[in-house]
N, C-alpha and C positions, 0 to 999 in steps of 0.2 A: 811439505815434501814437494816443492816445486821442481826439484831436480828429476823426480821420477814421474814423467808424464807418459801417457799412452801414445805410442808412435802411430801416427795416422798412416794406414796403408791404403784405404779407400773409404770415401764417405760421400754422402749426397743428402739433399733435403727433399723430402717427399711432399709434393703438392703444396697447397696454400691453405692455412687455417684448418688442417685436418687433425684429428685426434686419434691417438693410438693407446693401447693398453697392454697388459701382460700377455694375453694370448694372441696378439696380432703379429708375432714374429715366429718363423719356423725356418730351419735349415735342413736340407736333405737333397738327395739326387732325384728330384721329383720327375724329371723327364726320362729316367731310366737309361741314362747315357752309358752306364757301365764303366765310366772312367774313374769313378770314386770321387769326383769333384762335386761338392755341395753347391746348391743354389739357395739363394735367400728369398723366401716367400714372405711378403708383408701384406696385411689387410688392414684397412682403416675403417673408422666408424662412418665415413661418408660412402662406403661401399666400393672403394677402389681396391683391386687386387693386382699386386705387382710382383714380378719374379725377376730377380737380378742374378747375373753371373759376373762377379767382379774379376777383372783381370787388368790392373793398371800396368802401364809400361814401366814405371818406376814408382816406388812408394810415395804417396802424397799427391799423385796426379789427380786432376779433375776427372769427374765421371765422364765416360765416353758414351755416345748414343747406343753403341752395340752392347753395352753392359746391361741395358734394360731389355730382357727377353720378351716380356709380356706385360701389358697394362690393360686392364679391362674394368669397366665400372659395372658392378652388380646393382640390383635394385634396392637391396637392403643393407643396413650396417653389418659389418663383419665383426663378430665377437671373438672368434678363434679360428686358427688354421692349423691343421695337422696333416702329416704325410704317413701313410701306412698301406697295408694290403687290404683294401676295403672293397674290392670287387671280386665276386666269386668266379672261379674258373681260371684265374690267373694269379701269379704271385708277384706281378709288377706293382710298383708303388703308385698310389693315386692320392689326389689332394682332396681332403675333407674341409669344407667351409661351413662354419656354424653361424647362422643368422638368428635373429630373435625368435622367429617362428618357423624356421626351415633349416634343414640339414641337406647340403648338396655335396655330392662326390663327383669330382672332375678327373679326367685323364689329360695330362699335359704331354704334348708331343711336339717335335720339331721337324721341319722339312728342310732338307739341304738346299741352300741357295745357289743359284747359278750366276748371280751378278754380284756387284760389289756391296749391295745392301746386306749381305750375309744371310744367315738362316732365319727361317720364319717359324714362330711358335704359336700354337693355338690350344685352347682348352675345349674339351668336349664333355658335356654333362652326361654322366653314366646313370645316375638315378638321384632322386631327392625324396625327402620325407617331410611332410607338413606336420608341424608340431602342434599339439593341442594346448600346450602350456608354454609360457615364455621361458626361453632357455637362459642359462647363466654361464656354464662352462661345460667342457666335455673331456673325456679321456678315452683311450683305446688300448687294446691288447688282445692276446689270445684267451678270451674268457672261457672258463671251463676246460682249459688245456687243449684247445683245438690246434691243429697243425696247419701251417701255411696260409693263414688268413687272420685278420684282425677284426674284432667286433668293437662297436662304439657304444659308449655310455654317456648320456647327456643328463646333467643336473638342472632342474628347473628352478625358478625363483621361489616356488612354494614347497621345495623339498622333495620332489619326486625324481627318482632315478629311472630314466627311460633307456632301455637296452635295445639295440638294433643288431640283428644278425645280417649285416651287409644290406641286401635289398629288402629285407623284411623286418617288420617290427616284432620283437620278442615279447617283452612284458615291461611293466612299470611298477615300481614300489616306492612307497612313501617312507622317508626316514623318520624314526620315532623322535618326538620332542624337538621337532624342527622349528627354527625361528627365522634365521637368515642363512643364505647359502655361503659356503666356504670353499676353499680350494679342494680339488678332487684329483686323486692319482690312483693308479692300478698297480698292484704287485703281482707279477706273474709267478713268482716262486710260491707264494701262499694262496694265489688265486682269490684275492680279496681287494675290495675298494677301501681307500683310506681318505678320510676327510677330517675337517676340524669344525665342530659344531659351535653354536652361539654360547654354549656353556664353557667355552675355552678348553675343550677336551678333544684330543685326537682319538677318533673312533675308526674301527676296522670292521667291515662287513664281508663275510664270505659270499662268493658268487653262488654257491650251492644253496646257502640260506636265503639269498634273494630270490633264487629261482623257485623254491618251494614255499615261499611265504605267501601270505594273503595278497590277492591281486589289488592293485591300487584303486580300481573302480569300485571295489566293495568297501572302501574306507568311509564313504559318505554315510552309509546306513549302518548303524550299530547293530540292529537286529539281523541284517543279512550277514554281517561279519561274524556274528556268533554261529550262524548256521553254515558258513562256508567251510570247506575242507582244508584250506591252506593253514600253514603254521604262522605263528607270530614272528615278526622280524626282530631278531635279537642281535646285539652287537657281539663281535668276537672278542675284542679287548678294547679297553679305554685307558687313556693316559691324560691326566690333567696337567696342562702346561701353564695355566694361569694367565694367558694372554691370547689375543686373536692372532691368527696365522696369515701371513701374506702369500705363501706358496708352499707346496709340497712336491717333493721329487723322490721317486724310488729308483735306485741304481743298483746294478748287480754286474760288477766287472769281472767276476769269476763265478764258477758254478757253485761254489760252496757257500758264499756269504752274500746277502743282499741287505741293503740299508735303506731306511726311510728317513729322509732329511726334511725337517720342518723349519721354515724361517718365520720366526715370530716378530713382534714389534720391537723387542729389545733383547731377544735371545735366539740362539741358533742350536737346534737339537738334531742329534743323530740317534735313531732308534733301531732296535733289532726287529726281526719279523714278528716277535710276540709282544711288542710294545714296550720292552724294557729299554731304558736309556743307555746307549753305548757311550756317548759323551755329549756335553753341551758347552756352549760358549756364550758368555754374557757380553753383549755388544754395548759399546759406549757411544753409539750413534744410532740414527734411525735408518734401517735398511729399506731399500726399494725393490730389489730383485736379487736372485741368486741362481747358480747352476753348478752342480757337482760334475767333476770330470775325473778321468783316470789319472792316477799318480804313478810316477816312475818308480817310487819306492813301494815295495810289496807290503800289503797290510794297511796301507793308508789311502786316503781319498782326499783329493784337492777340491776346493770349493772357491768359486768366485762370488763375492758378495759386494754389490753396489749400494751406495747410500745416497742420502739427499744432500750431501756435501760435495757431490761430484767426484767421489773417490771410489776406486775399485780395489778391494782388498783380496789377496790370495792367501787362503788358509790351507795348511796341511793338517788335517784333523782340527785341532784347536790352536795350532801355532801359526801366527802371522808370518808369512814368508815374503810377501811383497805388497806394496801399496803404490798405486799409480793414480794420476790425476786425469779425469775425463773432461771433455768440453761441455758436457750437459749431464742432466740427471736421467739415467736410463730407467725405463719401466720393464724392460726385458733384456736378457743377456743370453747368448748362445755361444758355443764353440764349434767352429767349422773348419773344413779342409779345402784349400783352394790352390791349384797349380803347384803341386808339390810343396806347398807351404801348409804345414799342419798346425793346428792349435790357434787359428785366428779367432780373436774375440770379436763377436758381432753384438753391437748394442743398439737399442732403439729407444728414443725419448718420446715423451707424450706429444710433442709437437712435430714429430716426423724427422728427427735428425738420426739418420742411419749411418753407422760407422763401423768399419772393419779395421781393427788395430792390433798391435802386438806390443809386448812388454819390452821396455828398453829405457835408456837414460838419455837425457838431453842436457849435456854439460853446459854450464854457464861460462862464457868467456869474460865476464865482467870481473875486474879486480878492484877491490876497495882501495882508494887512495890512502896514502900514509897520513896519519894525523900529526900535525905539527905539535911538538912538545912545548908546553908553556908552564910557567910556574903557577901554582895554585895559591890564590889569595884566600886564606882561611877566614879572615875577618869578613870579607864580602859574602862568603858562603854561609857563615854563621848568621849574618844579618838577613840574608835571603831565607834561610831556614826558619828564623824566628817569624819573619813576615808570613811565610807559608803556613806555619803552625797557628798563627793568629787567625788567618783566613779559615783554616780548617775548624778551629774552635768556634768561630762565629757561625760557620755553616752547620755544625752539629748541634748548636743550641736551638735552632728552629726545629719545631716538630711538625711543620707542615709537610704533607705528602705531595701536594700539587705545587708547581712552581708559581712564583709571583706573577700576577696578571700584567700584561703588557700595558705601557702607558697609552698607546694608541692602537686599538684593536682594528683588525681588518673589517669585522662586521660588528656593529653596535646595535643594541636593542633598547628602546625606550618605551615606557608605558605611561600614559597620562590618563588619570582617573577623573571623570567629570565631577565637578563640585556639587552638581544638582542631580537628583534622581531623574530617571526617564519619565517624560510626561505620559507616555503610553508604555506600560510594563511589558517587557520582553520575556517574562517568566514562562517556561514551558514545562508542563507536566509536574507542577509543584504540588507537594503533598501537605503543604501548610494549610491549616484550617482557617486562617485569616481571610477576610474578604478580598483584599487586594494585596498581592505580593509585589513589592517594589523591585526595581532593577536599576543598576547603574552602568553607564557606558564606560568602557576602557578602550582607549585609542592606542594601538601598538604600532610603532614605526621601526622598520629595519633599514639601516643605512650601511652601505658597503663601499669600502675604499678600493677593493680589488674585485676580480671576477670570482664570485662565489657559486660553486656548482651544487646543484641539487639541494637547495635550502628547504628545510622543513621546520615548522614552528609548532610548538605545543604550549598551550595555556593551561596552567594547573592551579586549581584552588582546592582547599581541603573540604571534604564533605562535612556538613550537609550543604555547603554552597555548591553551585554549579554554574557553568558558562553555556552560552547558546551554541558555541562551536569551539572545540578544544584542539583541533588539528588543522593545519594549513600546509599546503604544498605549493611552492612557487617555482617558476622557471628560473634559469640561471640569471643571477644578478650581475649586471655589468658594472665596471668601475664608476664610482661616484653616482650610483643610482640608489633608489629607496623604494620600499614597499610599505603600504599602510593598510591595516585591517582594523575593524571595529567589532568588539564583542560586548556582550552584556552579561553581568554577574547577578545572580539572584539566589534566594534561599529555597532549596528544593525539598529537603527533608524537614519533618516536623520536630525539629530540635534546634537549639541555639548553637552556633559554631564556637569552637574554642579559639580560633584565630581569624582575624579579618585581613588576611594577606594572601597574595597570589604570586605566581612565578611565570615568566615567559622564557622559554628556552628555544634557541634556534641552532640546529645542526646543519653543517654545510661542509663542503670539500674545497680545499685550496690546492690547485695544481702547481707543481714545481717542475724544474727540468729533470730532476732525478726521479720524480714520481708524477708522471703525467696524469695518472688516474685520480690523483688528488689525495691530500692529507686531511683526515676528518678533524674538524674543529667544532667547538660549542661556545655559544655566547648566551648570556642570560641576564635578566633583570627582575627585580622584585617590585611589587606595587602594594600599596595599602588601600583598603576599602573603607568607606565612611561607616560610622556607627549607625547612622540613620537607615542603613540598608536592612538592619535586622530589628530595629525598634523605632518608636515614635514617642513624642512627648505626651505625658498625661499629668493629671493632678497628683502631687506627691502623697504618699501614704504615711500615716503617723506611726503605725505599729508594724513590726516585722519580727520574724523568728531569728534572723541572723543579722548581726551588726558588726561593722568594722570601723575603726577610727584611725585616720592617717594624720600624723603630726607633721607640721612644716616649721621652718624657721622664718617665714615671712607672713605678713598679715593676709587674711583671706581675700581672695579676688572674687568679684561679683561674677555670677554665672552668665550674665549678659556679655561679659568680656570673653570668657573662655568657652562658653557654649552658645554662641550666637545662633546656631542652627536649631537649637532646641528651646530657646527662651524667647518669648515675645518681647521685642524692644520697648514696648509701652510700659513694661513693668519697671524700667529704670534700674538703678543700682540696688533696689531693695530685694532683688530676687536672690534669696539664700536657700531655696529649696527647689528641687527639680525632680520630676518623675519620669521614668523610662518604662514604656510598655513594650515588651518583646513580642514579636509576631507569634511566638509559640504560646502566649497567654500569661506568662509571669510578669511581675512588676518589680522594679528596683527604684529606690529613692536615694537621692544625693542631697546631703545637708551641709551647709557651711556655717561654722560657729561665728557669732557676732562679737564675742568677747575674747576668744582664744584662737590660736593659729591651727585649727583642726578642721578636718572634713570627715563626715560620717557617711558611710554607704550601708544601706540596709535593704534586705529582701527576704522573702519567705523561703527561697531556695539558695543554698550556698553557692552553687555553680553560677548563678546569675550575677553574683557580685564581681566576677572576674573582668568582664568586658568593660563595665562602667569604671571600675577601679583603675584598670590599665589606661583607659581613655582620659581619666582625670589626671593621673600623674603625667601622662604624655603631654597633655595640653598645658599643665602648669609649667613643666620644664620648657616648652616652646615659648610660653608667655614671658618668663623671666629671662630666657635666652635672647629674645628680641629686645629686651630692656637692658642688655649687657650686664645682667646680674649673674655672677659666676659662683656665688656661694649658696645658692638655693639647694636645699636638700629635704628629702622626705624620710620620715622614720616611722617605725611601728613599735609601740611599747605594750600593746595588748597581748592577749593569749592566742596562740596558734590553734585554730579550730580543728584539732586532730580528731576529736570524737565524731563530729559531723562528717569529716573527711573519711573516717573509717566506715561510716554507714554507707557512703557511696561505693566504697571498695567492696563491701559485703553484697550490695545489690548487684554489682557487675559480676562478681564471682558466682553468685547464686544463678544468674542467667547462664553463665558458662557451664555450670553443673547441669542445668536443665538441658542445654544443647547436647551435652554428652549422653544424657539419659534418652533424649529423643533419637539420637543416632543409634544407640543400642536397640531401642524398641523397633525402629525402622528396619534394622538389619534382621531382627528376629522375625518380624512380620513378612519381610521379603523372602526369607528362607521358607517360611510356612506357605506363602503364596506359590512359590515355585514347586514345592512338594505336592501341593494339591493339584497344580496344573499337570504335573507328570502322571499322577494317578488318573486324572480325567482323560488324558491322552491315551493312556494304556487301556482304559475301559472302552474308549471310542474305537480303538484299533482292533479290539477283539472281534473275531468272526461271529462268535455267539454273543448276542447282547446280554449284558448283565446290569442289574440295578445300580444306580449311581450312589445310593445310600447317602443322600443329602450332601454329596460332595459339591454340587453346584451352589447350594445354599451357603456352605462353608467358604467356597471361593468368593462369593459375592460379599459375605461379611468381612473376610480378610481384606478384600480390595477396599472396602469402605474404611477399615481401620488404617490401612496404609495411607489413603488420601487424607484422613483426619490427622494422622501423625505428621504427615508432610506439611499440612497447613499450620499445625501447631509449631512445628520446627521453624517454619518460615516466619511466623509471627514472633517467636522467641528470638530469631536472628535480628529482626527489626528492633525489638526491645533492647537487645544486647548492643546494637549499634548506637542507639540513643543513650544507653547507660554509659558506654565508653566515651561518647561526646561529653556527657556531664562530668565524667571522671577526669577527662583531660582539662576541662575548664577549671574544676576544683584544684587539680594538680598545679596548673599555672598560677592560681591564686595562692596556694601554699608556698610555691617557690618565690613568688614576689614578696610575700609577708616575711619569709625567712631571710631573704636578702636585705629587706629594709630593717628587720629586727637585729640582725647581726652585722649589718653594714658590709656585706660581702662585696668583693671586687668583681670586675667583669669576668675574669677567668674562673673565679670560684662559683659565680652564678652559672657559667656555662657548664661546669662540672655537675652542679646541682640539677640543671635541666637535663643533661645527658643521663643522670642517675634515675630521676623520677619520670622522665618522658623518653624512654629509649625506643618506643615503637610508634610509627605513624598509623599503623593499622593493627587491629587485634584479631588473632586467629586462634583456633582450638589447638593447633600444633605448638604455637609459641605465643603465649598470652602475656598480658601486662603484669600480672601478679608475680609469676616466677622470674620474669626478667628483672623487675624492680627489686625483688628480694635478693637476687644474686648481686646486683650492682650495689645495693646498700650494705650487704654483708661484706663485699670486697672493701668498701670504704671503712667499715667498722674494724676490719682486720689490717688496714694499712695506715692511712693518714689519721684516722680517729681511734686507733688502738690505744689501750691503756698501758700495755707492756709488750715486750718482745715475745711473750708466750702466746698472745693473741695473734701476732704477726706470723707465727710458725704454723698456725692452723691452716689446713688446706680446704679449699672450697670444692664442691662437686662440679665436675666438668660437664655434666649432662643436666639440661633443664627439663623439668617435667611439671605437669600441672599438680599443685599441692592439694592436700585433702581439705584444708581450710586456710583461713587468712590470719590465724593467731600469730604465727611466726612472723609474717610480714608486718603486722601492726606492732608487734613487739620491737622489731628491728627499726621501724620508722620512729617509734617513740624514743628508743635508745639513741638513734641518730640525732634527733633534735636535742636530746639531753646533753650529748657530748659537744654539740655545737654551742649550747648555752654555757658550757663550762670551759670555753677557751679553745675548742677544737677548730681547726681550719682545714679546708678542703684543698688537696693537692694530689697530683699523680706521680710525683717523684718520690723515690725511696728514701732519699736523704731527709727530706722534710717530714716523711712519715716517722722516721726514727726520732727526730727532734721533737715532733709533736707528741710521741708517746712519753718522752721524758718530761715535757712540760705538763702534760695532763696528770702524770703520776706524782709530780712534785708540787705543782702549782695549785691544784684544786683537788678536792676529794670526789672521786667518781662514785656513782651509785652501783652497788653490786647487782648482778643479774637476779639474785634471790630476792632482793628488795624490789626490783623492777617487776618481777612476776607477782609479788604479794600486793603490789599497789593496786587499789581498786578505783575505778572511775565511776562516778555517779552518773547514771543515765541522764542525758540531756545537758550535762555540764560540759565545760571546755577544759582541755588539758592545759595546765599552767606550769611553766618552768621558772623556778626561782633563780636569782643570781647567786654568785659565790658567797657574798656576805650573808645572804639569807640562809644559805645552807650551813655556814659555820655557826650560826646562832641557834640552830635547831637543837633540841634536846631529845634524847632517846629515852624511852621508858626503861625502867630497871629490868622488867621481864624480858623485853626484846634484847637488851644488852647481854643478859645472862645466856639467852639462847644462842646468840652469835658466838659468845666466848666458848661455850661448850661445843659448838659445831667445829670451830677451829681447833680446839684441843683434841677432839676425837680424830680429826683428819690427820693432824701431825703426830699424834700418839701412834697411829697405825704405821705411818712412815718410819717412826723411830724404832718400832719393833722389827720391821722388815729390813732395816739397814744394818751394816756391820763395818768395822774398821773406820776408815776415814769418812765413809758415807754416814756412819752413826753420829759423828761429830756434827756433820751438816744437818742431819735430821733433828738433833737436839737443839741446835741453834734455830732452825726453822720453826720448831715447836714453840720456842720461846718468843720468836718474832710473831708467830701467828696468834698467840694468846694476847700479846700486847696490842697487836694491830686491831683487835676487836674493840679496843678502847680509844684507838688513835683518832677516830673521826669525832670524838667528843671532847678530847683534851689536847691542846696544842703542845703542852709540856711533854706529854707522853710521846708525841711525834718526834720531838727533838731527841729524847732519850733513845727511842727506837733506832733512829738513823745513826746516832753515835755508836750504839752497841753493835749494829750490823757492820759498820766500818771497822770497828775494833776486831770483830770476829774474822772478817776477811783478811785483815793484815796478819792476825795471829796464825791463821791456817796457812797462809802463804810462806811464813818463815819457820814454822815448826810443824814437824810431821811425826806424831807419835800416837800410839793407841791409847784409848781410854778404857777404863774398866767400867 
């Protein structure tokens, strides 16, 4: 709507770097000239009070010096200015100025000038009130139905309404249920105050109720409030509008009807005196201010609503009548009368742009040139369309949310880890029980090609690791400059970490011509820490509880070559066994086979196998990569240690349950402690002393219980942190073994990591168990589903802490079983459908009933057989008969409940169900079953008749 712009009649810019808000603008005949010409009164947060009398020679002229009648700087910020009959003994208009802690009432008067400088105006302080509470806003009116004078009501920041009868303070009342102050208005027709509370409700309070309610000074003492004679402050009516209000205005353009207008964040309400909605308008923009004014059509009200898009909309009730463009975003809008020109729109922005404008049109004289007609080449258009469609398809294939990184960044971060440990350890407040906790130095360098403003750097390592300093703040970096910092990393908690990696992140601003304040950017880099930071070499151990065997396709490499920092060079090439002693006390042994291409890792704790196994595979890959050997591969053919993994899950979950119990007990004891305190205070306040009846002993005992429970909860929190660290290490190990076992691709391994390691930190509100259960269940119902029936099942949208871990362990076992039978991980729906078809036709899946009946011997390891082994298994006759009877009973009930065409389907389903109970034992039965089902489907499609 560029055609409909607000026609500038008069405008000016107020001061420099001054701030204004909603209550800083007022229009009225403040000097009582009697001409009916309004003056513009503006107050700023810097304390400047200005009064203008706009009278341009012609519209759009610059401001003249005589337009500014008065400019004075007060000592405090001006929150709001209003004009009314605020002085007793006269009905003249006076100016009320609200400061944070003061209310001042001034008289504005002018003196006729005898020279060319014109008239002189001055203000005189009539009276002032020092406020005991910080003010927010105010309203005025003939409270209580007084005639010929206006009273003032000020709302404080803590919810107190302070009423002033001109020169004297009347009373103060606290609003019930107050949290934050809202807009305030007064309705003279109902003699009530209307505001919007923090509960997003419009509330109305009668003046008479406020006058006879309990005094605000008695609010602090509950006992005194009970003995006072005042009544409780009750609300007259309440309306829930469901959003916060920006402003409230009460208008009454005739004697019969008055309306309450409320401007919300997204809606505009018009209410009756009793709180009923007269009409409302849903706005498709964010409003900034509004003002209702009289309409020329009887029974309607016009409203000006400004928004943050610099638009001013004119509504007649709910109908949009006009829309005009403003040069700025107004925070306050008024309608005034100047020099026989009625209805001038006065707007004020937050930076001091004061404008008087009127509605009109600004026609454009630009005419679009004629377009030369040319013949259309459809072949070129088709070729261009195909090229664009190809670009669109390639762009939609990528699932990355963030754009690709630039080839040459403005700021680059590099981290260099020292190959040797620090000679003097830099560990601070370490809880590790070892004698000396080593540390390693990381040198971080920031290089900038351009001017980087406000650079901040954060160094992050996962607990239980820690750094000596994790936050750095630099001065602005000049072009082609650099900064270098040195930090040390060490083991702080008394448990082994799950990852030996860290991240450096630098945030900075790059200024441009369009945005001189700067565009925020982030650069980061990762670094790896050495294994010897958390362990040191010891003699290998021959026996261990947990063992893993990694197969390779290359001859074994001497540990002197791949572990030179852990093996003594004097041992030569004969070193085929290596021991690792972790700082937390556990030991891990690494063995290399002399005759086969295998490596064995063994330890007494399952989680301690992870770091050594990861380091072994990484160093083997680097060794063969340096020798230009591209076909090196590691595999795992053993059993996945699920039973041991489940024990770690149970330990972590048990600690979570204990934390929940401690929290409940602490809450109960805290309630008991407060109740005893209240009773003791009541006894101490009594004028007649009464026996304590051992309440002091009970208080001391409860206090000791609270302290003991708090200590136990804190100790449980530490144990839960260590259990979660062990669980993460074991989960990393299981992910690696599954990827080596099934030869998963990089994308599939990433999906597996996101499924089993979704959380970096574990909390009571969102724990590891329920998150992993939801992720595994989603994969079982999508890419690993057996049929479309499983895909149709819906998952719960709310995560909550489970009662036990049986469902989680069942789903993880089923997850590994379906991976063993040909399932592949994917996030696309097409591959999920294809996967279901492959799994249903290519291999026999294990029913959930069999999975639940499967027993695991304590101390053993879950083993998943291949497809050939499954086909060779024989079922016992008793179990085969039970499965057949189960299918027969299920399909017999569906046959009895079906009718017509559905009875045919139920009969066929019953036959298929009975035969399917033998299908996993006989391949010939499988072929007969598939042929019979295809025949039945074709017959039902071409013939539609009822069966007897």
